[in-house]
VEXDREN-2710 file (C-alpha; in Angstrom, 1 decimal):
% VEXDREN-2710
k/r/px/py/pz
1/MET/13.9/4.9/60.7
2/SER/15.0/2.3/58.2
3/CYS/18.6/1.8/57.0
4/ARG/17.7/3.9/54.0
5/GLU/16.6/6.9/56.1
6/LYS/19.5/7.3/58.5
7/PHE/23.0/8.0/57.6
8/SER/26.3/9.0/59.3
9/SER/29.5/10.5/58.1
10/ARG/32.9/10.2/59.8
11/ALA/35.5/12.8/60.3
12/SER/38.7/13.1/62.3
13/TYR/40.3/16.1/63.8
14/GLN/43.5/16.1/65.9
15/GLY/43.2/12.4/66.6
16/ILE/39.6/12.4/67.7
17/HIS/37.0/10.6/65.5
18/TYR/33.6/12.0/65.0
19/ARG/30.3/10.9/63.5
20/ILE/27.7/13.3/62.1
21/LEU/24.2/11.9/61.9
22/TYR/22.0/13.2/59.1
23/PHE/19.0/12.4/57.0
24/PHE/17.4/13.5/53.8
25/SER/14.3/15.7/53.7
26/GLY/13.0/15.4/50.2
27/LYS/15.3/14.8/47.2
28/ALA/17.6/17.8/47.5
29/ASN/17.8/18.6/51.2
30/VAL/20.2/17.1/53.7
31/VAL/19.6/17.8/57.4
32/LEU/22.5/17.4/59.8
33/SER/21.0/16.1/63.1
34/HIS/24.0/16.2/65.4
35/GLY/27.5/15.0/65.9
36/ILE/29.1/12.6/68.4
37/THR/32.5/11.2/69.1
38/LYS/33.0/8.0/67.3
39/GLU/32.2/4.7/69.0
40/ARG/32.1/1.2/67.6
41/GLU/28.3/1.6/67.1
42/VAL/26.1/4.6/67.3
43/PRO/24.2/4.3/70.6
44/ALA/20.5/3.8/70.5
45/LYS/19.8/7.0/72.3
46/GLU/21.7/9.0/69.6
47/ILE/19.6/7.2/66.9
48/ASP/16.5/8.1/68.8
49/ARG/17.6/11.7/69.0
50/ALA/18.1/11.8/65.2
51/ILE/14.7/10.2/64.7
52/GLN/13.0/12.8/66.9
53/ARG/14.8/15.6/65.0
54/ARG/13.7/14.1/61.7
55/GLU/10.1/14.1/62.8
56/GLN/10.4/17.7/63.9
57/VAL/11.7/18.7/60.5
58/LYS/9.0/16.7/58.7
59/SER/6.3/18.4/60.8
60/ASN/7.4/21.9/60.0
61/PHE/10.1/22.1/57.3
62/GLU/9.9/25.9/56.9
63/GLN/10.7/26.5/60.6
64/TYR/14.0/24.7/60.3
65/THR/15.0/26.3/57.0
66/PHE/17.4/29.2/56.8
67/GLN/16.0/32.2/55.0
68/PRO/18.6/34.9/54.2
END
Protein backbone atom coordinates (compact mmCIF):
# COMPACT_ATOMS: atom_id res chain seq x y z
CA MET A 1 0.00 0.00 0.00
CA SER A 2 1.59 3.25 -1.02
CA CYS A 3 1.21 6.55 0.83
CA ARG A 4 -1.52 7.53 -1.61
CA GLU A 5 -3.55 4.41 -0.87
CA LYS A 6 -3.70 4.44 2.93
CA PHE A 7 -5.17 7.12 5.09
CA SER A 8 -6.05 7.73 8.69
CA SER A 9 -8.33 10.18 10.41
CA ARG A 10 -8.01 11.33 14.00
CA ALA A 11 -10.75 11.89 16.54
CA SER A 12 -10.91 12.45 20.30
CA TYR A 13 -13.64 11.51 22.75
CA GLN A 14 -13.49 12.05 26.51
CA GLY A 15 -9.73 12.56 26.41
CA ILE A 16 -8.97 9.42 24.41
CA HIS A 17 -7.46 9.85 20.96
CA TYR A 18 -8.45 7.49 18.15
CA ARG A 19 -7.31 6.81 14.60
CA ILE A 20 -9.57 5.41 11.91
CA LEU A 21 -7.81 3.71 9.03
CA TYR A 22 -9.54 3.93 5.67
CA PHE A 23 -8.93 3.62 1.96
CA PHE A 24 -10.64 4.56 -1.29
CA SER A 25 -12.33 1.99 -3.49
CA GLY A 26 -12.74 3.68 -6.83
CA LYS A 27 -13.30 7.41 -7.05
CA ALA A 28 -16.45 7.78 -4.95
CA ASN A 29 -16.25 5.11 -2.24
CA VAL A 30 -14.44 5.35 1.07
CA VAL A 31 -14.05 2.14 3.08
CA LEU A 32 -13.41 2.40 6.83
CA SER A 33 -11.05 -0.45 7.71
CA HIS A 34 -10.93 -0.18 11.50
CA GLY A 35 -10.15 2.11 14.41
CA ILE A 36 -7.41 2.05 17.03
CA THR A 37 -6.42 4.20 19.97
CA LYS A 38 -3.90 6.78 18.87
CA GLU A 39 -0.22 6.05 19.22
CA ARG A 40 2.77 7.97 17.91
CA GLU A 41 2.81 5.80 14.80
CA VAL A 42 0.32 3.32 13.44
CA PRO A 43 1.77 -0.12 14.24
CA ALA A 44 2.80 -2.26 11.26
CA LYS A 45 0.29 -4.98 12.21
CA GLU A 46 -2.55 -2.44 11.95
CA ILE A 47 -1.36 -1.31 8.52
CA ASP A 48 -1.18 -4.98 7.47
CA ARG A 49 -4.74 -5.49 8.70
CA ALA A 50 -5.93 -2.51 6.64
CA ILE A 51 -4.11 -3.86 3.56
CA GLN A 52 -5.72 -7.27 4.03
CA ARG A 53 -9.17 -5.70 4.29
CA ARG A 54 -8.49 -3.56 1.23
CA GLU A 55 -7.63 -6.67 -0.76
CA GLN A 56 -10.82 -8.38 0.45
CA VAL A 57 -12.92 -5.44 -0.71
CA LYS A 58 -11.11 -5.27 -4.06
CA SER A 59 -11.71 -8.98 -4.68
CA ASN A 60 -15.49 -8.80 -4.11
CA PHE A 61 -16.78 -5.25 -3.75
CA GLU A 62 -20.47 -6.23 -3.85
CA GLN A 63 -20.09 -8.51 -0.83
CA TYR A 64 -18.94 -5.57 1.29
CA THR A 65 -21.51 -3.09 -0.01
CA PHE A 66 -24.71 -2.29 1.90
CA GLN A 67 -27.86 -2.81 -0.14
CA PRO A 68 -31.05 -1.45 1.53
